Each structure stands twice: as C-alpha cells, then as structure tokens.
C-alpha positions as CSV (number, residue, x, y, z in Angstrom):
1,X,222.1,-120.2,-27.7
2,X,219.7,-119.1,-25.0
3,X,221.0,-116.8,-22.3
4,X,221.3,-117.9,-18.7
5,X,218.8,-115.3,-17.6
6,X,216.2,-116.8,-19.9
7,X,216.9,-120.2,-18.6
8,X,216.7,-118.9,-15.0
9,X,213.4,-117.3,-15.7
10,X,212.1,-120.5,-17.4
11,X,213.2,-122.6,-14.3
12,X,211.3,-120.1,-12.0
13,X,208.2,-120.4,-14.4
14,X,208.2,-124.1,-14.0
15,X,208.6,-124.0,-10.2
16,X,205.6,-121.6,-10.0
17,X,203.6,-123.8,-12.2
18,X,203.6,-126.5,-9.4
19,X,202.0,-124.0,-6.9
20,X,198.6,-125.2,-8.3
21,X,199.1,-128.4,-6.2
22,X,198.5,-128.2,-2.4
23,X,199.2,-130.6,0.3
24,X,199.1,-130.4,4.1
25,X,201.1,-132.1,6.7
26,X,200.1,-132.8,10.2
27,X,201.6,-132.1,13.7
28,X,200.8,-134.0,16.9
29,X,197.1,-134.5,17.7
30,X,195.4,-131.8,19.8
31,X,193.2,-132.5,22.8
32,X,190.2,-133.3,20.4
33,X,192.5,-135.8,18.6
34,X,192.2,-133.7,15.4
35,X,195.4,-133.2,13.2
36,X,196.7,-129.6,13.3
37,X,197.9,-128.4,9.8
38,X,201.6,-127.9,9.5
39,X,202.3,-124.2,9.2
40,X,206.0,-124.2,8.4
41,X,207.0,-124.1,4.7
42,X,210.1,-125.7,3.3
43,X,211.9,-122.4,3.7
44,X,210.7,-122.0,7.3
45,X,212.1,-125.4,8.1
46,X,215.4,-124.6,6.5
47,X,215.7,-121.2,8.2
48,X,215.0,-122.8,11.5
49,X,217.8,-125.3,11.3
50,X,221.3,-123.9,11.8
51,X,222.7,-126.8,9.7
52,X,220.9,-125.2,6.6
53,X,222.4,-121.7,6.8
54,X,224.3,-122.1,3.6
55,X,221.4,-123.6,1.8
56,X,219.3,-120.6,2.9
57,X,221.9,-118.3,1.7
58,X,222.0,-120.0,-1.7
59,X,218.2,-119.9,-2.1
60,X,218.2,-116.2,-1.3
61,X,220.9,-115.5,-3.8
62,X,219.1,-117.5,-6.5
63,X,215.8,-115.8,-5.6
64,X,214.1,-119.1,-4.9
65,X,213.0,-118.3,-1.3
66,X,209.6,-117.1,-2.3
67,X,208.9,-120.2,-4.4
68,X,209.8,-122.7,-1.7
69,X,208.1,-120.5,0.9
70,X,204.7,-120.5,-0.9
71,X,202.0,-123.1,-1.3
72,X,202.9,-126.0,-3.6
73,X,204.0,-129.6,-3.5
74,X,207.8,-130.2,-3.6
75,X,210.3,-132.8,-2.5
76,X,213.7,-131.1,-1.6
77,X,216.9,-133.0,-1.0
78,X,218.5,-130.6,1.3
79,X,222.3,-130.5,1.6
80,X,223.8,-129.6,5.0
81,X,226.4,-127.0,5.6
82,X,229.1,-129.7,5.6
83,X,227.9,-130.8,2.2
84,X,228.2,-127.3,0.9
85,X,231.8,-126.9,2.5
86,X,232.8,-130.1,0.6
87,X,231.5,-128.5,-2.6
88,X,233.4,-125.2,-2.0
89,X,236.6,-127.2,-1.4
90,X,236.1,-129.1,-4.6
91,X,235.4,-126.0,-6.6
92,X,238.1,-124.0,-5.0
93,X,235.8,-121.2,-3.7
94,X,235.3,-119.7,-0.3
95,X,231.5,-119.8,-0.2
96,X,228.2,-119.0,-1.9
97,X,229.4,-115.4,-2.6
98,X,231.9,-116.8,-5.1
99,X,229.1,-118.7,-7.1
100,X,227.1,-116.8,-9.6
101,X,223.3,-116.9,-9.6
102,X,223.5,-118.5,-13.1
103,X,225.5,-121.3,-11.6
104,X,223.6,-121.7,-8.4
105,X,220.0,-121.8,-9.9
106,X,220.4,-125.1,-11.9
107,X,222.2,-126.8,-8.9
108,X,219.5,-125.8,-6.5
109,X,216.7,-126.7,-8.8
110,X,218.4,-130.1,-9.3
111,X,217.6,-130.8,-5.6
112,X,213.8,-130.3,-6.1
113,X,211.1,-132.7,-7.4
114,X,207.8,-131.1,-8.4
115,X,205.7,-133.3,-6.2
116,X,205.7,-134.5,-2.6
117,X,207.5,-137.9,-2.3
118,X,208.0,-139.3,1.1
119,X,210.8,-141.9,1.7
120,X,208.3,-144.7,1.6
121,X,207.2,-143.7,-1.8
122,X,210.6,-143.6,-3.3
123,X,211.7,-146.4,-5.6
124,X,214.9,-147.2,-7.3
125,X,215.1,-145.5,-10.8
126,X,215.3,-142.1,-12.4
127,X,213.1,-139.0,-11.4
128,X,212.8,-135.7,-13.0
129,X,213.9,-132.6,-11.1
130,X,213.0,-129.0,-11.7
131,X,216.4,-128.2,-13.3
132,X,215.7,-127.4,-16.9
133,X,219.1,-126.1,-17.9
134,X,219.5,-128.6,-20.9
135,X,219.8,-128.2,-24.6
136,X,216.0,-128.6,-25.1
137,X,214.9,-127.3,-21.7
138,X,214.1,-130.8,-20.5
139,X,214.1,-131.9,-16.9
140,X,217.4,-133.3,-15.7
141,X,217.1,-136.6,-14.0
142,X,218.5,-137.9,-10.8
143,X,218.9,-141.6,-9.9
144,X,217.5,-143.1,-6.7
145,X,219.0,-146.3,-5.3
146,X,217.3,-148.0,-2.4
147,X,219.6,-151.0,-2.2
148,X,221.3,-149.6,1.1
149,X,219.3,-146.8,2.5
150,X,218.4,-144.0,0.1
151,X,221.3,-143.0,-2.2
152,X,221.2,-140.4,-5.0
153,X,223.4,-140.5,-8.1
154,X,225.6,-143.2,-6.5
155,X,227.3,-140.8,-4.0
156,X,224.9,-138.7,-2.0
157,X,223.0,-140.3,0.9
158,X,219.7,-139.3,2.6
159,X,220.7,-139.0,6.2
160,X,217.4,-137.9,7.6
161,X,214.1,-138.5,5.7
162,X,210.6,-137.1,5.8
163,X,211.0,-133.7,7.4
164,X,207.5,-132.5,6.7
165,X,206.5,-129.0,5.7
166,X,203.2,-127.4,4.8
167,X,204.2,-127.4,1.0
168,X,206.1,-130.7,0.8
169,X,208.9,-132.8,2.3
170,X,212.5,-132.5,3.0
171,X,215.1,-135.3,2.9
172,X,218.5,-134.2,4.3
173,X,221.5,-135.3,2.1
174,X,225.2,-135.4,2.9
175,X,226.4,-134.1,-0.5
176,X,225.4,-131.3,-2.9
177,X,224.0,-132.7,-6.1
178,X,225.5,-131.3,-9.3
179,X,223.5,-131.5,-12.6
180,X,225.3,-134.4,-14.4
181,X,226.7,-134.7,-17.8
182,X,226.1,-137.8,-19.9
183,X,229.3,-139.2,-18.5
184,X,228.2,-138.5,-14.9
185,X,224.9,-140.3,-15.6
186,X,226.8,-143.5,-16.6
187,X,229.3,-143.2,-13.6
188,X,226.3,-143.0,-11.2
189,X,224.6,-146.1,-12.5
190,X,226.0,-149.5,-11.5
191,X,224.5,-151.0,-14.7
192,X,227.2,-149.1,-16.7
193,X,230.4,-150.2,-15.1
194,X,231.9,-151.6,-18.3
195,X,230.8,-148.6,-20.3
196,X,232.5,-146.3,-17.9
197,X,235.6,-148.4,-17.9
198,X,235.7,-148.3,-21.7
199,X,235.1,-144.5,-21.9
200,X,237.9,-143.9,-19.5
201,X,240.3,-146.3,-21.2
202,X,239.5,-144.7,-24.7
203,X,240.1,-141.2,-23.1
204,X,236.8,-139.9,-24.1
205,X,235.6,-138.6,-20.7
206,X,236.5,-135.0,-21.4
207,X,235.0,-135.0,-24.9
208,X,231.7,-136.4,-23.6
209,X,231.6,-134.0,-20.7
210,X,231.8,-131.1,-23.1
211,X,229.0,-128.9,-24.0
212,X,227.7,-131.2,-26.7
213,X,224.8,-131.8,-26.9
214,X,225.2,-135.6,-27.3
215,X,222.7,-138.5,-27.6
216,X,224.2,-141.6,-26.1
217,X,223.0,-145.2,-26.9
218,X,224.4,-146.7,-23.8
219,X,225.0,-150.5,-23.7
220,X,224.4,-151.9,-20.1
221,X,226.8,-154.3,-18.5
222,X,225.0,-157.4,-19.8
223,X,225.4,-156.1,-23.3
224,X,229.2,-155.7,-22.7
225,X,229.4,-159.2,-21.2
226,X,227.9,-160.7,-24.3
227,X,230.4,-158.8,-26.4
228,X,233.3,-160.2,-24.3
229,X,232.0,-163.7,-25.0
230,X,231.6,-162.9,-28.7
231,X,235.2,-161.6,-28.8
232,X,236.7,-164.3,-26.5
233,X,238.0,-161.8,-24.0
234,X,237.6,-161.4,-20.3
235,X,236.8,-157.7,-20.2
236,X,237.6,-154.2,-21.3
237,X,241.2,-154.7,-20.1
238,X,241.6,-157.2,-23.0
239,X,240.4,-154.7,-25.7
240,X,242.8,-152.1,-27.1
241,X,242.2,-148.3,-27.2
242,X,242.3,-148.5,-31.0
243,X,239.5,-151.0,-31.0
244,X,237.4,-149.4,-28.3
245,X,237.3,-145.8,-29.7
246,X,235.5,-146.4,-32.9
247,X,233.0,-148.7,-31.1
248,X,232.2,-146.2,-28.5
249,X,231.9,-143.3,-31.0
250,X,229.4,-145.4,-32.9
251,X,227.1,-145.2,-30.0
252,X,227.1,-141.3,-29.9
253,X,225.0,-139.1,-32.0
254,X,225.1,-135.3,-32.1
255,X,222.2,-133.4,-30.7
256,X,219.8,-134.0,-27.8
257,X,217.4,-136.5,-29.5
258,X,214.6,-137.5,-27.2
259,X,212.7,-140.8,-27.6
260,X,209.7,-138.9,-29.1
261,X,212.0,-137.5,-31.9
262,X,213.5,-140.9,-32.9
263,X,212.3,-142.1,-36.3
264,X,213.1,-144.8,-38.7
265,X,216.2,-143.4,-40.4
266,X,220.0,-143.7,-40.9
267,X,221.8,-141.5,-38.6
268,X,225.4,-140.2,-38.6
269,X,227.5,-141.0,-35.4
270,X,230.7,-139.5,-34.0
271,X,232.4,-142.5,-35.7
272,X,232.6,-140.8,-39.1
273,X,232.8,-144.1,-40.9
274,X,229.7,-145.6,-39.3
275,X,226.0,-144.8,-39.4
276,X,223.2,-146.1,-37.1
277,X,220.3,-147.8,-38.9
278,X,217.3,-146.9,-36.6
279,X,214.1,-148.8,-37.1
280,X,210.9,-147.8,-35.2
281,X,208.4,-149.7,-37.3
282,X,208.0,-152.6,-34.7
283,X,206.9,-152.5,-31.1
284,X,210.1,-150.7,-30.0
285,X,213.3,-149.1,-31.4
286,X,215.9,-151.4,-32.9
287,X,219.4,-150.3,-33.9
288,X,221.2,-152.0,-36.8
289,X,218.8,-154.8,-36.8
290,X,219.6,-156.4,-33.4
291,X,220.2,-153.9,-30.6
292,X,217.0,-152.9,-28.7
293,X,216.4,-149.7,-26.9
294,X,215.3,-150.8,-23.5
295,X,215.1,-147.4,-21.6
296,X,214.9,-143.9,-22.8
297,X,215.3,-140.2,-22.0
298,X,217.7,-140.2,-19.1
299,X,218.4,-136.5,-19.4
300,X,221.6,-134.9,-18.5
301,X,222.7,-131.2,-18.8
302,X,224.7,-131.8,-22.0
303,X,222.6,-134.5,-23.7
304,X,220.4,-137.5,-23.2
305,X,221.1,-141.3,-22.6
306,X,219.0,-144.2,-24.0
307,X,219.9,-147.7,-22.8
308,X,220.5,-150.5,-25.2
309,X,220.9,-154.3,-24.8
310,X,223.7,-154.9,-27.3
311,X,227.0,-153.3,-28.0
312,X,227.1,-152.1,-31.6
313,X,230.5,-153.1,-33.1
314,X,231.0,-151.5,-36.6
315,X,233.8,-154.0,-37.5
316,X,231.6,-157.0,-36.7
317,X,228.2,-155.7,-38.0
318,X,226.7,-158.0,-40.6
319,X,224.1,-157.2,-43.2
320,X,220.7,-157.4,-41.5
321,X,219.3,-160.9,-42.0
322,X,215.8,-161.7,-43.4
323,X,213.7,-164.6,-42.0
324,X,214.8,-166.6,-45.1
325,X,218.5,-165.8,-44.3
326,X,218.1,-167.1,-40.8
327,X,216.5,-170.4,-42.0
328,X,219.2,-170.8,-44.6
329,X,221.9,-170.2,-42.0
330,X,220.6,-172.9,-39.6
331,X,221.4,-176.5,-40.3
332,X,218.3,-177.6,-38.3
333,X,216.1,-175.9,-40.9
334,X,217.2,-177.8,-44.1
335,X,213.7,-179.4,-44.5
336,X,212.1,-176.0,-44.0
337,X,214.3,-174.3,-46.5
338,X,213.6,-177.2,-49.1
339,X,209.9,-176.7,-48.4
340,X,210.0,-172.9,-48.9
341,X,212.0,-173.3,-52.0
342,X,209.5,-175.9,-53.5
343,X,206.6,-173.7,-52.6
344,X,208.3,-170.6,-54.0
345,X,208.0,-168.7,-50.7
346,X,211.7,-167.9,-50.2
347,X,211.4,-164.5,-52.0
348,X,208.4,-163.6,-49.7
349,X,210.3,-164.2,-46.5
350,X,213.4,-162.6,-47.9
351,X,211.6,-159.3,-48.7
352,X,210.6,-156.3,-46.8
353,X,207.6,-156.9,-44.7
354,X,206.6,-157.8,-41.1
355,X,206.1,-161.5,-40.4
356,X,206.1,-164.0,-37.5
357,X,207.2,-167.5,-38.5
358,X,206.7,-170.5,-36.4
359,X,209.6,-172.5,-37.8
360,X,209.6,-176.3,-37.6
361,X,212.9,-178.1,-37.1
362,X,214.1,-181.0,-39.2
363,X,212.9,-183.4,-36.4
364,X,209.5,-181.9,-36.7
365,X,209.4,-182.3,-40.4
366,X,210.5,-186.0,-40.1
367,X,207.7,-186.7,-37.7
368,X,205.3,-185.3,-40.2
369,X,206.8,-187.5,-43.0
370,X,206.3,-190.6,-40.7
371,X,202.7,-189.5,-40.0
372,X,201.9,-189.0,-43.7
373,X,203.8,-192.1,-44.9
374,X,206.1,-190.2,-47.3
375,X,209.8,-190.0,-47.6
376,X,210.3,-186.2,-47.6
377,X,209.4,-182.9,-49.2
378,X,209.6,-184.3,-52.7
379,X,206.5,-186.4,-52.0
380,X,204.3,-183.4,-51.0
381,X,202.5,-181.3,-53.7
382,X,203.2,-177.7,-54.2
383,X,199.6,-176.8,-53.4
384,X,199.5,-178.8,-50.1
385,X,203.0,-177.6,-49.0
386,X,202.2,-173.9,-49.7
387,X,199.2,-173.9,-47.4
388,X,201.0,-175.8,-44.7
389,X,203.9,-173.3,-44.7
390,X,201.7,-170.3,-44.9
391,X,199.8,-171.7,-41.8
392,X,203.1,-171.1,-39.9
393,X,203.2,-167.4,-40.8
394,X,201.4,-164.4,-39.2
395,X,201.3,-161.2,-41.2
396,X,202.7,-159.1,-38.3
397,X,205.7,-159.2,-36.0
398,X,204.8,-160.8,-32.7
399,X,207.6,-161.2,-30.2
400,X,207.0,-163.9,-27.5
401,X,206.1,-161.1,-25.1
402,X,203.4,-159.9,-27.4
403,X,201.7,-163.2,-27.7
404,X,198.6,-164.0,-25.5
405,X,196.2,-166.8,-25.2
406,X,193.7,-166.7,-28.1
407,X,193.4,-167.0,-31.9
408,X,195.5,-165.4,-34.6
409,X,195.0,-165.4,-38.3
410,X,197.7,-167.1,-40.4
411,X,198.6,-166.4,-44.0
412,X,197.0,-169.8,-45.0
413,X,193.9,-169.3,-47.1
414,X,193.1,-173.1,-47.2
415,X,189.4,-172.4,-46.5
416,X,186.1,-172.5,-48.4
417,X,186.2,-168.8,-49.3
418,X,190.0,-168.2,-49.1
419,X,189.7,-166.7,-45.6
420,X,192.7,-166.9,-43.3
421,X,192.8,-170.0,-41.3
422,X,193.1,-169.5,-37.5
423,X,195.7,-170.9,-35.1
424,X,195.4,-171.0,-31.4
425,X,198.0,-169.6,-29.0
426,X,198.2,-170.8,-25.4
427,X,200.5,-168.8,-23.1
428,X,201.1,-170.5,-19.8
429,X,204.7,-170.4,-19.0
430,X,205.5,-171.9,-22.3
431,X,203.9,-170.9,-25.7
432,X,201.9,-173.6,-27.3
433,X,200.2,-173.6,-30.6
434,X,197.1,-175.7,-31.3
435,X,197.6,-177.5,-28.0
436,X,200.3,-180.0,-29.2
437,X,203.1,-177.7,-30.7
438,X,205.6,-175.9,-28.4
439,X,207.8,-172.9,-29.0
440,X,211.2,-174.2,-28.1
441,X,213.2,-171.1,-29.0
442,X,211.7,-167.6,-29.3
443,X,212.5,-164.2,-30.6
444,X,215.1,-164.8,-33.3
445,X,214.8,-161.4,-34.9
446,X,215.2,-160.6,-38.6
447,X,214.9,-157.2,-40.4
448,X,211.4,-158.3,-41.7
449,X,210.1,-160.0,-38.6
450,X,210.8,-162.7,-36.0
451,X,211.2,-166.5,-35.9
452,X,210.0,-168.7,-33.2
453,X,211.2,-172.4,-33.4
454,X,208.6,-175.1,-32.8
455,X,208.8,-178.8,-32.4
456,X,205.9,-179.8,-34.6
457,X,204.7,-179.0,-38.1
458,X,201.3,-177.2,-37.9
459,X,198.6,-178.5,-40.3
460,X,195.7,-176.3,-41.2
461,X,192.8,-177.6,-39.1
462,X,189.2,-178.4,-39.9
463,X,186.4,-177.3,-37.4
464,X,186.7,-180.5,-35.4
465,X,190.4,-180.2,-35.0
466,X,189.9,-176.5,-33.8
467,X,187.6,-177.7,-31.1
468,X,189.9,-180.5,-30.1
469,X,192.8,-178.1,-29.8
470,X,190.9,-175.5,-27.6
471,X,190.5,-176.5,-23.9
472,X,187.3,-174.5,-23.6
473,X,185.5,-176.9,-25.8
474,X,186.2,-180.3,-24.0
475,X,182.5,-181.0,-23.4
476,X,181.6,-180.2,-27.0
477,X,184.3,-182.5,-28.3
478,X,183.1,-185.3,-26.0
479,X,179.5,-184.8,-27.2
480,X,180.6,-184.8,-30.9
481,X,182.5,-188.0,-30.4
482,X,179.7,-189.7,-28.5
483,X,177.1,-188.7,-31.1
484,X,179.4,-190.1,-33.8
485,X,179.5,-186.7,-35.7
486,X,183.3,-186.1,-35.8
487,X,183.6,-187.8,-39.2
488,X,180.7,-185.9,-40.6
489,X,182.0,-182.5,-39.3
490,X,185.5,-183.3,-40.6
491,X,184.2,-183.7,-44.1
492,X,184.2,-181.1,-46.9
493,X,181.4,-179.0,-45.6
494,X,181.6,-176.2,-45.4
495,X,180.0,-175.7,-42.0
496,X,179.3,-172.8,-39.7
497,X,179.5,-174.0,-36.1
498,X,178.0,-172.1,-33.2
499,X,180.2,-173.7,-30.5
500,X,179.1,-173.7,-26.8
501,X,181.8,-173.4,-24.3
502,X,182.4,-175.7,-21.4
503,X,180.7,-173.2,-19.1
504,X,177.6,-173.3,-21.4
505,X,177.6,-177.1,-21.3
506,X,177.9,-177.2,-17.4
507,X,174.9,-174.9,-17.2
508,X,173.0,-177.3,-19.3
509,X,174.1,-180.3,-17.1
510,X,172.7,-178.4,-14.1
511,X,169.5,-177.7,-15.9
512,X,169.1,-181.3,-16.9
513,X,170.2,-182.7,-13.5
514,X,173.0,-184.7,-15.0
515,X,176.8,-184.8,-14.2
516,X,178.1,-184.6,-17.7
517,X,178.0,-185.9,-21.4
518,X,178.3,-189.5,-20.1
519,X,174.8,-189.2,-18.7
520,X,173.3,-188.2,-22.1
521,X,172.8,-190.8,-24.9
522,X,173.6,-190.3,-28.6
523,X,170.0,-190.0,-29.5
524,X,169.6,-187.1,-27.2
525,X,172.9,-185.4,-28.2
526,X,172.6,-185.7,-32.0
527,X,169.7,-183.3,-32.6
528,X,171.1,-180.9,-30.1
529,X,174.5,-180.8,-31.8
530,X,173.1,-180.6,-35.3
531,X,171.0,-177.6,-34.2
532,X,174.4,-175.8,-33.8
533,X,175.4,-176.4,-37.4
534,X,174.6,-174.3,-40.4
535,X,175.5,-175.1,-44.0
536,X,178.1,-172.8,-45.6
537,X,181.1,-170.8,-44.4
538,X,179.2,-167.9,-42.9
539,X,181.6,-165.3,-41.4
540,X,180.6,-162.8,-38.8
541,X,180.3,-160.0,-41.3
542,X,177.8,-162.1,-43.4
543,X,175.5,-162.8,-40.5
544,X,172.1,-161.0,-40.7
545,X,168.8,-160.9,-38.8
546,X,166.5,-163.7,-39.7
547,X,165.6,-167.4,-39.4
548,X,168.4,-169.8,-40.4
549,X,168.1,-173.5,-41.2
550,X,170.4,-175.9,-39.4
551,X,171.4,-179.5,-39.9
552,X,168.6,-180.3,-37.5
553,X,165.9,-180.4,-40.2
554,X,163.1,-179.6,-37.8
555,X,164.5,-176.5,-36.1
556,X,165.8,-173.1,-37.2
557,X,167.9,-170.6,-35.4
558,X,166.4,-167.1,-34.7
559,X,169.3,-164.6,-35.3
560,X,169.2,-161.0,-34.2
561,X,172.1,-158.7,-35.0
562,X,170.8,-155.3,-33.9
563,X,173.0,-155.3,-30.7
564,X,175.8,-157.8,-31.0
565,X,174.7,-161.3,-32.3
566,X,171.9,-163.0,-30.2
567,X,170.5,-166.4,-31.0
568,X,167.0,-167.4,-30.0
569,X,166.7,-164.4,-27.8
570,X,169.0,-165.6,-25.0
571,X,172.4,-166.9,-26.4
572,X,175.2,-164.5,-27.1
573,X,178.1,-164.8,-29.6
574,X,181.2,-164.4,-27.6
575,X,183.9,-164.7,-30.4
576,X,183.8,-165.0,-34.1
577,X,185.5,-166.2,-37.3
578,X,187.7,-168.9,-35.9
579,X,188.3,-170.2,-39.4
580,X,189.1,-173.9,-40.3
581,X,189.7,-175.6,-43.6
582,X,186.1,-176.7,-43.9
583,X,184.3,-174.0,-42.2
584,X,184.1,-171.4,-39.4
585,X,183.4,-171.4,-35.7
586,X,181.6,-168.7,-33.7
587,X,181.7,-169.2,-29.8
588,X,178.5,-169.0,-27.8
589,X,177.7,-168.9,-24.2
590,X,174.7,-171.2,-24.0
591,X,173.8,-174.6,-25.5
592,X,171.0,-174.2,-28.0
593,X,168.1,-176.6,-27.4
594,X,165.8,-177.6,-30.2
595,X,162.1,-177.7,-29.5
C-alpha cells in the first residue's frame, strides 16, 4: 500500500505538470480599447474574497497555494465558508485545524480540473479532477449536470460562475465536494436510481463503501426496468433481499479494472457461485453474451464503475446462443432452419466464429417459392440452396450501427472464379439490401455473431441485377435496356463491366447536347456500351497496364495502373470488385467513347 505522503507528492506533481499551459483573462478595455491582462491568480481571487477564508486556510495547510498561485490553466469549484461549515458539522470537527493534510489534499484536488472550463463550455457528464488518490492513481471523476443550472455530483450547486483569474477560472459552489466511493457515484447519478435502491435494500452500502478496490458493472435504470418486465414485477420493492443480493454481487469484481485492462476471459465476482464471461472480440465489451458495456472508467476513490445495459441475473442466465440456436428457437424461421439443415450449414452457424446473418422469415421464403414455382425447400437442390443461404452471410459481425451504404462481400462463391459475391447495403433510416429487401428487426446477438431479420430472400445477382439494385447506375440500366443488352449481359459470361455512374452519364449528356438516354437511339448506344465490357472475370488485382479488347470489336481500352487505374488517359476507376454470379463490376467516373 502506498503511503499518503507519496500520494500527496504525486498529486502535486500532476498539478505542476499542468503549469505548461497558459491562458490569460481580460479586464475592462482601456482608453485604447485594448484588453488588459488579468493579473490576479486563482489564489489572489480567493484571498481577496472574505467568503473564501476557510478555503485559503485549507490550501495553505495542504501546501497548494503556490500551485494555484502560479501560471497554469485550472478550473476550481470553490466552496464558500458556509459550505465548509456544513462539512465541519457533518464530520464533527471544529475547523480546518482538525483535518489532516492527508485528508485535505485529495478533497481540495477533487475541486480542480486541469484545464480552464468556463460555464458555457461545461456539458452534462463526467470530468476528471486532479485528485489521484485511487487504487491505481487514476483521476477521480465528478459529475456535471446542466438540467437546472450547474449541479455537481447531484448535490453541490454553482452559485456564481466564471470568476476569471490569470491562470484559470473559479466557479463558486455551495457544498464541499468529497471524493466519492463507487456507491456515491451511483447515488449522484439519476440514471442509477433502481441500482441504488437495490443496494440499499440488500444492505450492501457499507460493504461497497469499504476500501476495496471494486470494479462495478452498473446496470442503468433502463436495464432494471427490462428486468422488472422479465420478472413480472413493478420494481425493487417486489424483489426480496435473498434474490437481490446474489444478483448485485454478480456485478462486482475485485480490483480496480479499467477499460484498457479488460480482456476476453472468465472473471470471478463477489458472488462466489457466479463468474462473468467477458468477451472483447467484437466492437465492444459484452458480458455473458447479452449485456453490453455502454460507458467506462467512472473512477471513484475505492474503485471504478462501468455502465451496462442489462442486469445480469445468475439464476436466469441461459447458455449463450449461437446463430443456429436463435433460428431454431424462432417459429418464424422454420423454412430457414430446414434450408440450413438441407445445405448442411447448421454446424457452421452453430460453431465459434463471427458472422452476420440476414435471416429471411417464413413469409419471405414463401414468396420465393411462389416466384420459382416450387412447393418448398424440398424442390431446391443442395447446390442452389447452399449459395443462396451463403449469400445471406457476412464473415464478420456487423451490428446495424456498423452498417453503412456500400458493398459487402458475402460468403457465397457463386461466381466464375469462386470469388465472394457482393451485396449492396443502403442505409437511409431503414437498412435495405439490394434495393428491395428490408431489415425489419436488427441486432439479435449470438455468441458467434448477429442476426438481422429481412423480409425477402436474397438471390446472388448477375452483373445486370447488381446495376439495377444500385441507384447510382440508373442511366446505365436505362441504356442497357434500350440497347437490348440486358439479356446478353445476364448470360453466362463471364464479363468484366467498367460501369459509368449517373454523374458520368450526365456529363456525357451535356457534352452531346441531349437531355438523357431517351434522346439516344439503340444504334448509338450499343457500341458505346459494348466498349465498357471485357470478356472474363477480371478482378482489380488482375488488371495490368496494356491494351485490352472489349465486346466492341473495333475498339480496345488503354489501361494504365501506375497510379490507380486510369482508362484511356482520362477515366478513373472509383470502386472495384463488385462481384456478381456471371462477372465483376468496376465503377468509373466517365463514359468511355469508342472512336
């Protein structure tokens, strides 16, 4: 255990480390309308105000006067004499003389932020102070709440703001702030009212105010309200102490474990019969397969608090579910389960891994059966079914919030060279796939990934279908239809398409003095379009510098790859390897015109 003197010296060291930053404050304009630098330091302001005499005495006893009297950049929440008198009464002491330097130093440093923050710059949330008297010498945090004025830790109010000094700013407060325990952190935050009520009812307040250190995974009120719904109760009052205690202890780990130290592991809790299963492999930290850590490192003097979105209830915890388990447990996925079973993919989606599955409902499969003129899964071959199902799977976990407009590679290899077939995501309020399929329910998590429910079965597309599903190719699709090339380009191929965007076509319309595709006849369009098509499935990694033949027999493409991919010296490849079942698309920024 480190000595208090050591901690005192370390606190002073950190205070002095901020002296590298300087800031000036201004007084009234002089006759030349030029600002006059503020000359009074924070200590000068305190000394000059009779209502801060106890604060000045405390700073002197803790040997902090020279620090706050020097250059630097600080924000000080300064308690008045009345605030200190309230503290003395609460502690049963007569004044500063009855408090040791070791006790005063962390209290005073807890009123100081290491940068200048005016009241207009404050925002609701946690900020770090210069008080480092914690198990790992981390900065203890205080909570700012701006809902009604400026309130700190739920009980201390800023009564006067923005008293400027040469080395920072003072905000006068009506209560002395004491470095909080993990329990005090919860009490001060209105998001933890149910948690606090539960801790009080289970008689765990004193235990969690002890020296510790403790790491608390703290469920917010929304998490508890979901628990109340699951249990069919109205609140904490309806849950017995015998039930609450093991639940609460399951959220507490020994030690001051900060977010940077959390790893995928199984961790003992203060509930001796229960361990936390921590998974950091995805985009965040997940506890026991379904509780997400949504905020971290709220440091207290005897431990640290991390906020979670679900109450962990040992008695109700089930074995973590795989994607296959989720499908099997949902009556709206019977066709999907039958398809997975026939394609021998159940074991894949039941195993360790990281997948995103766009899962079609029974109604979606029935619509497919009607379109194909079949009665059900039994009428589809294993080979066809396998590629359809794999086209619904991405080989990484993509929560709805991770998805963005663009192309993703599926696990389907139904392509000329067994390359992954692409699907297009469109995020605009809803999440749509390949233009016509909508995610109706998102983010059903499993231990090996996530399920998003969709309203249509996705079929691996050919190059024409890829263009149809992409709103940036509307002119290209109209041109292909008018030139009667859709049937050709939907054939076996394979084809490599250099696909001009709508912007590229609109530049062509301007150049030709026409309003759109309708002003161009098929005889004009056909050689232009064929000039964008190369035989073979030529992926970006296989493109080389040279002359390349196209389906326009009289013209070749001049391709240069020394700096990006440039075609005919003036056309750039913007995106590559949009893979279809009969070829691949590369997006270009100009329509290629044959000679």
